N, C-alpha and C positions, 0 to 999 in steps of 0.2 A: 308065804302063801304061793302055792305053785301056779296060780293063774296070773300072777304078776310076772310076766316073762321078760327075757332079755330082748330088748327092742332091736338090737343089732342083728339078731338071728331072724327076726320076723319082719323087719322093715320093708324088704323088697316085696313081700307078699301083700303089703298094704299100700301099694302104689305110691311110695315115696312120701309118706306122712312124716313130718318132722316133729318130734316132741317139743312142746313149749313148757309143760310141767310134767315131770316124770311121775311114774307110779309111786316111787319112793317119796318124792316131794309131797304128793297128794296124801299119802298115808300119814306122814308127819303132820301136815296141816290139819287133816281131819281129826287126828288125836288131840291136837292143840285146841281146836274149836270145841270138841266134845268136852274137854276139861273145863274150858271157860263157861260153856253153856250149862254144864251140870252145876257149877257154882252159882250161876245166875238165877236159876229157878229154885225157889223154895217150896214149890207146889209141883203137882204132876201135870205137866203141860199137855196140850193137844198139838202134836206135830202135824202140820198141813203141808204136804208136798206139792209144789207146782209142777204138774206133769207137762211134758214127758222128760224134758232135759235134766231135771234134778233127781231122777230116780236113783241113779248109782250113788251120787253124793248123799242123798237122804238115807239110803240103806246103810252105808258105811258110818255115817254120822250118828244115826239113832242107835246102831249096835254099839258104837263106842261110848255113847252116853249111857246106855243100858248097862254096859260093863262097869261103869262108874257108879251104878246105883240109881240112876235117874229112871223112874217109872213114868211111862207116858202112854197115851193113846195116839194112834197114827192113822191118817187117812189122806186122801188126795183131792186136789182141786185142779180142774183144767181151765185154763184161760187162753184166749186167743188175742194176739196183738194185731192190729191193723196199722202197719207202719205209716202208710200214706195218710190215713185219717188221724193218726196219733191217739187211737183209742184202744181200749181193752174190753173184751166182753167175756162173760162167764159161759163156759161150754157145759161143764158139769161140776157139781158141788158135793161136798161131803155131807153125809147124813148125821155126823156127830154133833150133838148140841154143844155150843161153845159158850152159852150164856154163863157169865160169872167165872169163866175159866181163862187161864193164860194160854195163848196160842203162839206156837212157834212156826212161822212161815219159812219153809226151806225152798230156795230157788237156786238155779244154776248160775245165771248171769245177770248182773245189774248194769244197765246202760243209761237209760233216761229216767228210770224210776216209775214209769207208768204201770207196769205189772205189780210192783211192790205197793205202790200207792193204792191201786185198785183192791188188792188183797187185804191190806190193812183196813181200808174203809169198809170193805165187805164184812170182815169178821167183827169189827167194832159195831156195825149196824145190827149184827145178830146178838149183840150183848156181851161180847168178849170183854173180860176184865182188862186184859192187856194183849198187845200183839208185838212180838219180838221177831225180828227177821235175821236170817243168816243166808248169805250167798257165797257160793264158791269163788266166783270171779267178779271183780269190779272192773268194768270196761268204761266207766264214766269219764276217765281220763281228765279229771279236773273240771268237767262241765258242771255248771250250777244246775242242780235238780231240786224238785220240791221236797224230796224225801231222800234219806240215806239209809242203807242197811245198818242194823245194829252190830252185826258181826260179819266180817269179810275174810275169806280165805286168802286169795291172791289178787294183787293188782295185775290186770292183764292188758297187754298192748291192744290197740284198736285193730285187731286182725280177726278173721273168721276162724273159729276154733271148732274142733270136733273131738270126739272121744269122751270117755267117762260119762256117758249119758247124752252127750250133745251129738247131733247128727248133721249129715247132709243127705237129703233124699232118703231118710230112714236108715242110712248106713253109718257104720263106725261108732255107734253108741257103746258097743261092747268093749272098746279099747280101754285098757287099764290106766291110760295116761291121757293128757289133753295135748292135741297136736294141731298143726296147720298143714295144709296141702303143699306139697313140693318141698324138697330139701333145699336148704340155704346154700 
């Protein structure tokens, strides 16, 4: 894929962002998750993408699942976290009916479980048969949480990461890898 570029050639143009997970590592992990999820579902799930950070991950993951024969419907849900209050609120929801269906929640980062817990309860309250979750990064670092994702891509150190859909001030979502600011 020509849009996965050689970071050594482009690094200076991106203000010293140091890769934490390379594009190649992400591709391999997404392929692995797609294979596992395709085996997991014996029905046609509804993929619900938590916007905005999970958009790149969800696009690659669902395409890889589709390439393995998994047919699904896909839509988006926007949730907003209030870190100070420790709460999550629904900003916009999907119009796809989930009653009696299996839902796959796709999110970028798992830390405390609040977003995932909210999404799970929300879809179950709408009558979903089941809610399965997949996250690209687990940053819980061993903390006890009320909920755990069903599928995890990478264990991530407790650092602020950008790229592959994740941003800082709406920048760097387009990067094909996950990085941190400043070279080591």
